[in-house]
C-alpha positions in Angstrom: 13.8 15.7 -11.6 12.7 18.5 -10.7 12.2 19.7 -7.4 7.8 20.4 -7.7 8.3 16.8 -9.7 9.6 14.9 -6.1 7.0 17.0 -4.3 4.3 16.2 -6.3 5.5 12.7 -6.1 5.9 12.4 -2.1 2.3 14.5 -2.0 0.9 11.7 -3.8 2.2 8.6 -1.7 1.6 10.4 2.0 -2.3 10.6 0.5 -2.1 7.5 -0.7 -0.9 6.0 2.8 -3.8 8.1 5.2 -7.2 7.4 2.1 -5.3 3.6 3.0 -5.2 4.1 6.7 -8.3 5.9 7.1 -9.7 2.8 5.2 -9.1 -0.1 7.3 -12.5 0.2 8.8 -14.5 -0.9 4.9 -11.8 -4.4 4.9 -12.8 -5.4 8.0 -16.2 -4.4 7.6 -17.1 -5.4 4.0 -16.3 -9.0 5.2 -18.8 -9.7 7.2 -22.0 -11.3 4.8 -18.9 -12.3 2.1 -15.6 -13.6 2.5 -12.9 -12.0 1.1 -12.3 -12.8 -2.4 -15.1 -11.8 -3.0 -15.3 -8.6 -1.4 -11.5 -8.1 -3.1 -12.6 -8.8 -6.5 -15.7 -6.6 -6.0 -14.1 -3.7 -5.2 -11.1 -3.8 -7.7 -13.9 -4.0 -10.3 -14.9 -1.1 -8.9 -11.3 0.4 -9.0 -11.3 -1.0 -12.8 -14.4 1.1 -13.3 -12.8 4.2 -11.6 -9.5 4.1 -13.6 -11.2 3.5 -17.0 -12.6 6.5 -16.9 -9.8 8.5 -15.9 -7.9 7.0 -18.8 -11.2 8.6 -21.0 -11.0 11.9 -19.4 -7.0 12.1 -20.5 -5.9 13.7 -23.5 -3.2 13.7 -23.4 -1.3 11.3 -26.0 1.5 9.0 -24.8 4.3 6.5 -26.9 3.0 3.9 -24.4 4.4 0.6 -25.9 1.6 -2.5 -25.5 3.5 -4.4 -24.9 5.1 -3.2 -22.2 1.3 -2.0 -20.7 0.3 -5.7 -20.1 3.5 -6.8 -18.6 3.5 -4.2 -16.7 0.1 -4.9 -15.8 -0.7 -8.6 -15.1 3.0 -8.2 -13.0 2.0 -5.6 -11.0 -1.9 -6.9 -10.6 0.1 -10.6 -10.0 1.0 -8.7 -7.0 -1.8 -6.8 -6.7 -3.8 -9.9 -5.6 -1.4 -11.8 -3.5 -0.7 -9.3 -1.0 -4.4 -8.1 -0.6 -5.7 -11.8 -1.0 -3.3 -12.3 2.1 -4.2 -9.3 3.8 -8.1 -10.1 3.6 -7.9 -13.6 4.3 -5.1 -12.9 7.4 -8.0 -10.4 8.5 -10.3 -13.4 9.4 -7.6 -14.4 12.4 -5.5 -11.7 13.9 -6.1 -8.1 15.4 -6.3 -5.9 13.6 -3.1 -4.1 15.8 -0.8 -6.6 14.7 -2.2 -6.5 10.4 -1.2 -3.2 11.1 2.1 -3.3 12.4 3.3 -6.9 10.0 2.4 -6.0 6.8 3.9 -2.5 7.1 7.3 -4.5 7.3 8.0 -3.8 4.2 9.8 -0.7 5.2 12.6 -3.9 5.8 11.6 -6.0 2.7 12.1 -3.2 0.5 15.5 -2.3 0.1 16.5 -6.0 1.2 14.5 -7.1 -2.1 15.7 -4.2 -3.7 19.2 -5.0 -3.5 19.2 -8.3 -5.5 18.1 -5.7 -8.0 21.5 -3.7 -7.5 19.3 -0.4 -5.8 22.1 1.0 -3.7 20.8 2.1 0.1 23.1 4.6 1.6 23.1 5.1 5.6 20.7 7.5 6.1 18.2 5.3 4.3 19.3 2.4 6.6 18.8 4.7 9.9 15.3 5.7 8.1 14.3 1.8 7.8 15.1 0.8 10.8 13.9 4.2 12.8 11.1 3.4 10.9 10.4 -0.2 12.2 11.0 0.4 15.6 7.7 3.3 15.0 5.9 0.8 14.0 6.2 -1.4 16.5 5.5 1.4 19.3 2.3 2.6 16.8 1.0 -1.2 17.1 2.3 -2.0 20.7 -1.5 -2.3 22.3 -2.3 -4.1 19.3 0.8 -7.4 19.3 0.1 -7.5 23.2 -3.6 -7.8 22.7 -3.0 -11.4 20.5 0.7 -12.3 21.8 -0.1 -16.1 20.5 0.9 -16.7 16.6 -1.9 -17.6 14.6 -2.1 -18.7 10.9 -3.9 -15.5 10.2 -0.4 -13.8 11.5 1.3 -15.7 8.6 -0.7 -15.2 6.0 -0.2 -11.3 6.5 3.2 -11.2 7.5 3.1 -13.5 3.8 1.7 -10.5 2.3 4.0 -8.2 3.2 6.5 -10.0 0.9 4.2 -8.8 -2.3 3.9 -5.6 -0.7 7.4 -5.1 -1.6 7.1 -6.4 -4.3 4.2 -5.0 -5.5 6.0 -1.6 -4.9 9.5 -3.1 -6.9 7.6 -4.3 -9.7 5.6 -0.4 -10.2 9.3 1.6 -9.5 10.3 -0.7 -12.7 7.6 -0.4 -15.1 6.3 3.5 -14.4 9.2 4.6 -16.1 7.8 2.6 -19.4 4.1 3.2 -18.9 1.4 4.8 -18.7 0.4 5.3 -14.8 -2.5 5.2 -14.8 -3.1 3.1 -17.4 -0.8 0.3 -16.0 -3.6 0.6 -12.8 -6.3 0.4 -14.5 -4.9 -3.0 -16.1 -3.7 -4.3 -12.4 -7.3 -3.8 -10.9 -8.4 -6.1 -14.4 -5.7 -8.7 -13.2 -7.2 -8.1 -9.8 -11.0 -8.4 -10.5 -10.0 -11.8 -12.6 -8.1 -13.5 -10.2 -10.1 -13.0 -7.5 -13.6 -13.8 -9.0 -12.0 -17.3 -9.9 -10.6 -18.1 -6.6 -14.5 -16.4 -5.0 -16.6 -18.1 -7.2 -14.3 -21.6 -6.1 -13.8 -21.9 -3.5 -16.7 -19.6 -1.8 -20.3 -18.4 -2.1 -21.0 -15.2 -3.6 -24.5 -13.4 -3.8 -25.8 -11.3 -5.4 -27.5 -9.6 -2.6 -24.8 -10.4 0.3 -22.6 -8.1 -2.3 -25.2 -5.5 -3.0 -26.3 -5.2 1.2 -21.7 -4.8 1.5 -22.0 -2.3 -0.7 -20.5 1.1 1.2 -17.3 -1.5 2.9 -17.3 -2.6 -1.5 -17.6 1.6 -2.7 -15.2 3.1 -0.5 -12.8 0.5 -0.8 -13.2 -0.2 -4.4 -13.3 3.9 -5.4 -11.6 5.5 -2.4 -8.6 3.1 -1.5 -8.5 1.0 -4.5 -8.9 3.5 -8.0 -8.4 7.1 -6.2 -5.1 5.8 -3.3 -2.8 3.1 -5.4 -3.4 4.9 -9.0 -2.0 8.1 -6.5 0.7 5.4 -5.5 1.8 4.1 -9.6 2.1 8.3 -10.6 3.3 8.7 -6.8 6.1 6.8 -7.5 6.7 8.0 -11.0 8.3 11.7 -9.2 10.2 9.5 -6.4 13.6 9.0 -6.0 13.4 5.8 -4.6 11.6 2.6 -3.8 13.0 2.4 -0.1 11.3 5.8 0.3 8.4 5.2 -0.6 7.6 2.4 1.1 8.4 4.7 4.2 5.8 6.6 3.2 3.3 4.4 2.2 3.8 2.4 5.4 2.5 5.8 7.1 -0.8 4.4 6.9 -0.4 2.7 10.3 -0.3 6.2 11.9 -3.1 7.5 9.3 -5.3 5.1 10.5 -4.8 5.7 14.1 -5.1 9.2 14.0 -8.6 8.5 11.9 -9.6 6.4 15.5 -8.7 9.7 17.4 -10.6 12.1 15.6 -13.7 9.8 13.7 -13.9 7.3 16.5 -12.6 9.0 19.9 -10.0 6.9 20.3 -7.6 7.7 22.8 -3.8 7.4 21.5 -1.8 6.0 24.0 1.8 7.5 24.8 4.1 5.2 23.7 1.2 5.6 20.2 1.9 9.1 20.0 6.0 8.5 20.1 5.2 5.9 17.3 3.7 8.6 15.2 7.1 11.1 15.8 9.0 8.2 14.9 7.9 7.9 11.9 6.8 11.6 10.8 11.3 11.8 12.0 12.1 8.1 9.2 10.3 10.1 6.3 12.9 13.1 6.8 16.2 11.2 7.3 14.7 9.3 4.4 15.3 12.3 2.2 18.8 13.5 3.6 20.8 13.4 0.6 23.7 10.8 1.0 26.1 13.1 -0.5 25.4 15.6 1.8 29.2 15.8 4.2 30.8 15.6 0.6 29.6 18.7 -0.1 30.5 20.3 2.9 33.6 18.7 3.0 34.4 20.2 -0.3 33.6 24.5 0.4 
């Protein structure tokens, strides 16, 4: 992997985390008139159409095997559906601060689950995971203290963090085999079908309410969905390891706090500023080569 590809991959993931952080408000306001599954189905339908348009604009041909694409799209779509559904349902019962922290626990789960797939995790990566966890805690401390009691919303969000970790690992596996844009499109199509089925089964979606929520749906569907999730797949294709990818993506909590400060003029507490700084340090530590000191000894 060349340095340009490495920088491209990490840059795409960084932009993804920024978009996700700024789109959190849309996820909350989008459920004012419609249920969580109706919202997920609507946003993912828009995401599917957006990425489908990107596929038609692609001029280069690829040798993607249809079998790998179908299997990968179904697997990624299933994890995306489960993760996003748990998060949307949880948001109805818990605070934004707690959701931000609990969801981003995938920075710990990714390397732990990766061990079962025989992925090596070096000392610097574990140090970065520890620093990232501390940073996330400091960043979300106010949200945790505001709602100290554990409720069913917390459980759903915590369960979702396992699915988000699985989503990162599955993407890491299939991006080496298939076209990332096509994989993104198929995962959204699968998520749309699953979310629509559940919405029609347990919710009462109406077109007037869906159209009334179009701003939130469009923002979450096109920007946070179609663009950001596609950038995630492209970014992971050119990133050295899944743990580094999860650390960069977890910066959505940092960017969410920064966006609130700039756009909504929310003041950051000293602990939150310290959390942001520690998170960025964690990303830098994760990129230290494991054989750095071995090279120095050999010279």
